[in-house]
C-alpha positions as a printed Julia matrix, in Angstrom:
337×3 Matrix{Float64}:
  43.71    1.54   34.59
  42.18    4.81   33.57
  38.41    4.71   33.56
  37.38    5.73   30.06
  33.66    5.65   30.72
  32.03    8.5    28.85
  28.98   10.51   29.8
  27.18    8.86   26.87
  27.79    5.44   28.47
  26.05    6.65   31.62
  23.16    8.12   29.65
  22.61    4.93   27.64
  23.34    2.49   30.45
  26.32    1.23   28.42
  24.0     0.2    25.58
  25.13    1.58   22.24
  23.0     0.72   19.24
  25.77    1.64   16.8
  27.98   -1.29   17.85
  26.05   -3.58   15.53
  26.24   -1.04   12.71
  29.96   -0.39   12.81
  30.99   -2.46    9.77
  29.47   -4.13    6.75
  29.99   -7.61    8.18
  28.19   -6.8    11.44
  25.34   -5.16    9.6
  24.95   -8.27    7.46
  25.05  -10.53   10.52
  22.16   -8.76   12.26
  20.04   -7.9     9.22
  16.42   -8.8     9.99
  14.86   -8.72    6.53
  16.11   -9.86    3.16
  14.9    -9.63   -0.43
  15.47  -12.54   -2.79
  14.42  -13.42   -6.3
  11.89  -15.82   -4.74
   9.9   -12.76   -3.61
   9.22  -11.46   -7.13
   6.16  -11.74   -9.38
   6.43   -9.96  -12.72
   3.28   -8.29  -14.11
   3.32   -8.25  -17.94
   1.09   -6.79  -20.65
  -0.03   -8.79  -23.69
  -1.21   -7.46  -27.07
  -2.45   -9.15  -30.25
  -0.06   -9.76  -33.13
   3.42  -11.18  -33.51
   6.93   -9.92  -32.78
   5.63   -6.88  -30.91
   7.39   -5.19  -28.0
   5.62   -1.85  -27.7
   7.08    0.56  -25.12
   4.61    2.13  -22.68
   5.41    5.84  -22.49
   4.24    6.25  -18.9
   6.2     3.21  -17.71
   9.8     3.5   -18.95
  11.35    0.07  -19.47
   7.98   -1.74  -19.67
   6.58   -3.08  -22.96
   3.31   -4.46  -24.21
   4.28   -7.8   -25.77
   2.71  -10.11  -28.3
   2.36  -13.72  -27.17
   5.53  -14.87  -28.92
   7.6   -12.11  -27.3
   5.95  -12.85  -23.96
   7.12  -16.44  -24.22
  10.67  -15.17  -24.72
  10.28  -12.89  -21.7
   8.93  -15.77  -19.61
  11.98  -17.85  -20.52
  14.21  -14.98  -19.4
  12.25  -14.61  -16.16
  12.51  -18.32  -15.41
  16.26  -18.26  -16.11
  16.59  -15.41  -13.61
  14.71  -17.47  -11.0
  11.52  -15.35  -10.96
   8.8   -17.71   -9.71
   5.79  -16.33  -11.58
   4.36  -13.81  -14.02
   0.97  -12.09  -13.86
  -0.58  -11.38  -17.26
  -2.82   -8.48  -18.31
  -4.29   -8.2   -21.82
  -4.77   -5.18  -24.07
  -7.34   -6.51  -26.52
  -8.67   -4.86  -29.65
 -11.27   -2.14  -29.07
 -13.78   -3.85  -31.34
 -13.77   -6.87  -29.0
 -14.74   -4.81  -25.96
 -18.41   -4.49  -25.05
 -20.75   -3.54  -22.22
 -20.45   -6.88  -20.42
 -16.83   -7.76  -21.26
 -18.03  -10.9   -23.01
 -14.66  -11.63  -24.64
 -13.39  -12.82  -21.25
 -15.49  -15.95  -21.83
 -13.85  -16.77  -25.17
 -11.63  -19.81  -24.73
  -9.15  -18.58  -27.32
  -9.02  -14.98  -26.17
  -5.72  -13.18  -25.78
  -5.17  -13.88  -22.1
  -5.83  -17.6   -22.52
  -3.61  -17.81  -25.6
  -0.82  -16.23  -23.56
  -1.32  -18.65  -20.67
  -1.31  -21.72  -22.88
   1.76  -20.57  -24.82
   3.77  -19.75  -21.71
   2.86  -22.97  -19.89
   3.77  -25.01  -22.97
   7.14  -23.3   -23.5
   8.11  -22.56  -19.88
   6.16  -25.01  -17.69
   8.27  -24.29  -14.63
   7.11  -20.68  -14.3
   3.85  -19.86  -12.55
   1.12  -18.0   -14.44
  -1.29  -15.78  -12.51
  -4.36  -14.41  -14.28
  -7.0   -11.85  -13.39
 -10.74  -12.15  -14.08
 -11.6    -8.45  -13.69
 -13.51   -7.19  -16.71
 -11.82   -3.8   -17.25
  -9.56   -4.96  -20.14
 -12.67   -6.4   -21.85
 -15.35   -3.73  -21.32
 -16.14   -0.75  -23.51
 -16.6     1.43  -20.42
 -13.39    0.53  -18.55
 -15.06   -0.76  -15.4
 -14.13   -4.03  -13.68
 -17.71   -5.32  -13.74
 -20.93   -5.25  -15.73
 -22.34   -1.71  -15.95
 -26.14   -1.29  -16.0
 -27.91    2.07  -15.67
 -24.78    3.63  -14.24
 -24.32    0.92  -11.58
 -21.76   -1.89  -11.45
 -24.0    -4.88  -10.82
 -22.44   -7.22   -8.3
 -24.14  -10.58   -8.69
 -24.12  -10.8   -12.5
 -20.46   -9.84  -12.46
 -19.68  -12.56   -9.91
 -21.4   -15.17  -12.07
 -19.42  -14.07  -15.11
 -16.01  -13.92  -13.44
 -16.53  -17.36  -11.88
 -17.13  -18.76  -15.38
 -14.07  -16.89  -16.67
 -11.94  -18.33  -13.86
 -12.73  -21.87  -14.97
 -11.86  -21.05  -18.58
  -8.56  -19.47  -17.49
  -7.78  -22.53  -15.38
  -8.59  -24.76  -18.36
  -5.99  -22.78  -20.35
  -3.35  -23.52  -17.72
  -3.53  -20.66  -15.22
  -1.95  -21.7   -11.92
  -3.5   -18.98   -9.76
  -6.63  -16.92  -10.33
  -6.21  -13.4    -8.92
  -9.61  -11.68   -9.0
  -9.23   -7.91   -8.73
 -12.73   -6.6    -9.49
 -13.68   -6.36   -5.78
 -17.21   -7.72   -6.1
 -18.8    -9.13   -2.93
 -18.78  -12.93   -2.82
 -16.5   -13.5    -5.77
 -13.88  -15.57   -3.92
 -16.4   -18.16   -2.74
 -18.07  -18.27   -6.17
 -14.74  -18.75   -7.95
 -13.63  -21.45   -5.5
 -16.87  -23.36   -5.97
 -16.67  -23.05   -9.76
 -13.05  -24.17   -9.9
 -13.69  -27.16   -7.67
 -16.77  -28.19   -9.62
 -14.67  -28.15  -12.8
 -11.96  -30.31  -11.23
  -9.48  -27.49  -10.65
  -8.92  -28.11   -6.95
  -5.2   -27.41   -7.37
  -5.69  -23.95   -8.89
  -5.12  -21.33   -6.21
  -6.83  -18.01   -5.56
  -4.76  -14.93   -4.79
  -7.41  -12.47   -3.7
  -6.98   -8.78   -4.31
  -8.3    -8.62   -0.77
  -7.77   -4.89   -0.34
  -7.76   -2.97   -3.59
  -8.01    0.73   -2.85
  -9.58    3.46   -4.95
  -6.18    4.99   -5.58
  -4.65    7.63   -7.8
  -1.68    5.35   -8.48
  -3.23    3.35  -11.33
  -2.92    5.85  -14.19
  -0.02    4.31  -16.13
  -1.63    0.85  -15.92
  -4.78    2.18  -17.54
  -2.61    3.52  -20.34
  -0.96    0.12  -20.68
  -4.29   -1.69  -21.22
  -5.95    1.24  -23.04
  -8.79    1.79  -20.57
  -7.98    5.3   -19.36
  -9.96    7.02  -22.1
 -12.86    4.57  -21.8
 -13.63    4.87  -18.1
 -17.06    6.28  -17.35
 -17.15    7.77  -13.86
 -15.0     6.3   -11.1
 -14.58    3.02   -9.21
 -15.38    4.29   -5.73
 -18.47    2.09   -5.36
 -16.44   -1.11   -5.41
 -12.82   -0.26   -4.57
 -11.96    0.54   -0.93
 -11.74    4.13    0.31
  -8.05    4.92    1.07
  -9.17    6.28    4.45
 -10.56    2.95    5.64
  -8.17    0.49    7.25
 -10.69   -1.45    9.35
 -13.0    -1.9     6.37
 -10.05   -3.27    4.41
  -9.38   -5.9     7.08
 -13.08   -6.85    7.13
 -12.94   -7.27    3.34
  -9.91   -9.5     3.65
 -11.55  -11.55    6.42
 -14.48  -12.35    4.15
 -12.1   -13.5     1.41
 -10.32  -15.75    3.89
 -13.64  -17.29    4.96
 -14.6   -17.83    1.31
 -11.43  -19.79    0.56
  -8.68  -17.44   -0.59
  -5.26  -19.11   -0.53
  -3.29  -15.86   -0.62
  -4.08  -12.19   -0.01
  -2.93   -9.1    -1.87
  -2.77   -5.4    -0.98
  -2.95   -2.95   -3.88
  -1.32   -0.41   -4.17
   1.69   -1.29   -2.07
   3.8     1.44   -0.49
   0.97    3.74    0.68
  -0.62    0.77    2.48
   2.22   -0.83    4.44
   0.06   -0.61    7.55
  -2.61   -2.75    5.87
   0.0    -5.32    4.86
   1.18   -5.56    8.45
  -2.34   -5.83    9.86
  -3.35   -8.51    7.36
  -0.29  -10.63    8.04
  -0.81  -10.4    11.78
  -4.55  -11.06   11.56
  -4.73  -13.98    9.14
  -1.33  -15.66    8.81
  -1.93  -16.39    5.12
   0.67  -15.54    2.48
   0.39  -11.8     1.84
   1.52  -10.01   -1.3
   1.77   -6.37   -2.32
   1.25   -5.04   -5.81
   3.73   -2.24   -6.4
   1.48   -0.64   -8.97
   2.24    1.31  -12.14
   2.15    4.73  -10.5
   4.62    3.64   -7.82
   6.91    2.28  -10.54
   6.63    5.36  -12.73
   7.34    7.77   -9.87
  10.63    6.03   -9.14
  11.57    5.94  -12.82
  10.65    9.59  -13.41
  12.5    10.87  -10.35
  15.56    8.81  -11.27
  15.49   10.06  -14.87
  15.56   13.62  -13.55
  18.5    12.86  -11.26
  16.46   13.56   -8.14
  16.99   10.12   -6.57
  19.24    7.1    -6.92
  16.7     4.97   -8.77
  18.29    1.6    -8.07
  18.74    2.3    -4.39
  15.15    3.52   -3.96
  13.83    0.55   -5.95
  15.6    -1.94   -3.71
  14.7    -0.05   -0.53
  11.0     0.02   -1.35
  10.9    -3.7    -2.13
  12.7    -4.47    1.13
  10.14   -2.36    2.99
   7.35   -4.57    1.64
   9.13   -7.59    3.09
   9.66   -5.86    6.43
   5.95   -5.0     6.58
   5.09   -8.69    6.28
   4.91   -9.47    2.57
   5.74  -12.93    1.34
   6.21  -11.52   -2.15
   5.72   -8.5    -4.37
   4.19   -7.99   -7.79
   6.55   -5.48   -9.36
   7.42   -4.24  -12.82
  10.99   -4.02  -11.52
  11.2    -7.82  -11.25
  13.68   -8.57  -14.1
  15.89   -5.62  -13.15
  15.91   -6.64   -9.5
  16.53  -10.31  -10.31
  19.61   -9.37  -12.32
  20.94   -7.27   -9.45
  20.32  -10.04   -6.92
  22.02  -12.61   -9.16
  25.26  -10.65   -8.84
  25.23  -11.14   -5.1
């Protein structure tokens, strides 16, 4: 028999990586990471009124919805198999003040939305945030005094808000304001109120990023913001600090951890998953979403392919799930097999 050994076989020691890539069926057999509908959390924006679905210019395909339309959207999400939604309110300007006091109103917009969704679609999870930025007249996530975001007063307020949101039916409190000690304070407040089964998904590493612009348009805080958020969000240069922040949240009782934004911080996702072993989530934020949509609209990329690739990369980096505005679109694609 003629020896057909090639020089490449000698170079590689007869190991050829392409053997497992040669056909679709072999690629599927050896695929290490998969994306399913179970990985999706859908962030949604709520506005006052009825029968409103208001398109957000900076986020093509995303609407601000009144509570009644949100209920319809939640039914659609549940039918698609999406496990949970995360709600963010855009309240009237006249209800916003220096301390964000409307967050303590039991019948405020976010709590109305929670109660309506849980009544109509009890099988879907509802995740709510206690950050103050949708409620303040200055656009910051905490109470602003003399140009400083005061930590301890903010923590006291958001812990009270967490109990009220849990009373309304929130399944998971996801505090994003990045105040020191808030996870422990919220856990204690929830337990004291009898909400031992309400979880905490900590925004454990929320970076001071340039990717949030479209979100601030969606909740009408962009024009309100006085200064920046560098004194309480994490510097994008600091990975070790981010892990220390997450470690404190774990010690204080966080049930799940989140990295925000997502794609620029895949290394942080990986480190957190390896370090703590808790469920880890990424928030594919508004700027990440809008960049894909804008590039696709200009014909520069295959939008669907890039969308699916980015979500898969979150899973490969260690995510147990992703908060993404693409959730309904992706769920429909996945349902087709």
